[in-house]
N, C-alpha and C positions, 0 to 999 in steps of 0.2 A: 878684458875684464875691467880695464881702467875707465871705461865709459859708464860703469855702474857707480852711482853716488856713494861716496864713503870708501871706495876701494882705491887706494892710492898705490904708490910704488912698493911699500913694504908688503902689502897683501898680494900685489901682482907677482912679486918674487916668489911668494909661497905657492901660488897657483902654478907658476911656471915650473917650479921644482916638482910639482905633482902632475906635470905634463898637461896643464890646462892653460891654453893661450887665448881662448875665445869664449864668449857667452854660450855658444852652441856646445862646446866641449864641457863647460860647467853644467849645462842642462843635461847632457848625456850622462855625466858622472852622477848627478843627483837622481836620475831615473833608476839607476842601478842600486840605490840605497833605500833601505826601509826607513820609516820615520825616526826610529831611535838612532840608527847609524848616521842618518843625515844630520840630525841635531848635533851629534858628537863631532862629525866632520866640520860643520860650520863653526862650532865653538873652537875647535882646534885651529882652523884657518884664520879666524879673526881675533886670536889672542893678541892683546896689546903688548908690544915689546917692552914698554915701560910700566907694565901693570903693577899695581899696588905701591907705586912710588909717589912720594910727596914732592910736587914740583915747587919751584921757588915762589910762585904766586899762591901757594897753599892749596892747590888743586890736587886731589888724590886720583891718580889714573886708574880707571876701572879695569877689571880682568879682560873684558871683551870690548872690542870696538863696536859700540852699539849701532852707530849709523851704518857701518858696513854690514853687520849681521842682519839688521832689519831690512836693508836694501836687497840683500840676497834672498831673504824670505819673500819679500814682495815680488821680486823678479820671478821666482819659482812659482809663486801662486798665479801670477799673470799668465805664465806659460803652462799652467795646470800640469806640473811635472809629477807630483806625488800626492796621492789622496791623503796621506798622513800630514800634509802641510797644514790642514785645517786645525790640527791638534797642536802644532808648534806655535807657541806664542811669541810675539815680538818682544824684545827686551824693553823693559820699562824705562821711563825718564828718570826715575829715582836711581836706577842703576847707571844711567847715562851721566847723571850729575850727582855723584856721591857727596857725602859730607866733606867739608874742608878738613885738611889735616894740619897738624901743627908741627912746625920744624923745631 
C-alpha cells in the first residue's frame, strides 16, 4: 500500500493490522463493502494520529489525511471496484487546509 500517494508508514501499519499488505488485498476488501461501509472504513483507516491538534507553526491538523483518502478513492475508481464510488466525494481542499489555530 505504500506505493499509493499519501499512504505512508502510519497508514501502512493500520492496513497490516487489518491483514491488508497489498493493493490487491485492499481492492478485494473494498469489493466486499457497500458504499456506506466503504466510506466508514476509509475514514477510519485514514484518521490522522494528531487530528485536531494545533502545531507549533499554527497549522491545525485535520481529522482525516485528505491526500491518502483521496488517493484511495481514485485508486478504487480506476479499478472500478464499487458502483457506489461515484457517490463518494473526494475530500475538499478546505478540509485539507483548515484555518490556522492560535496557541
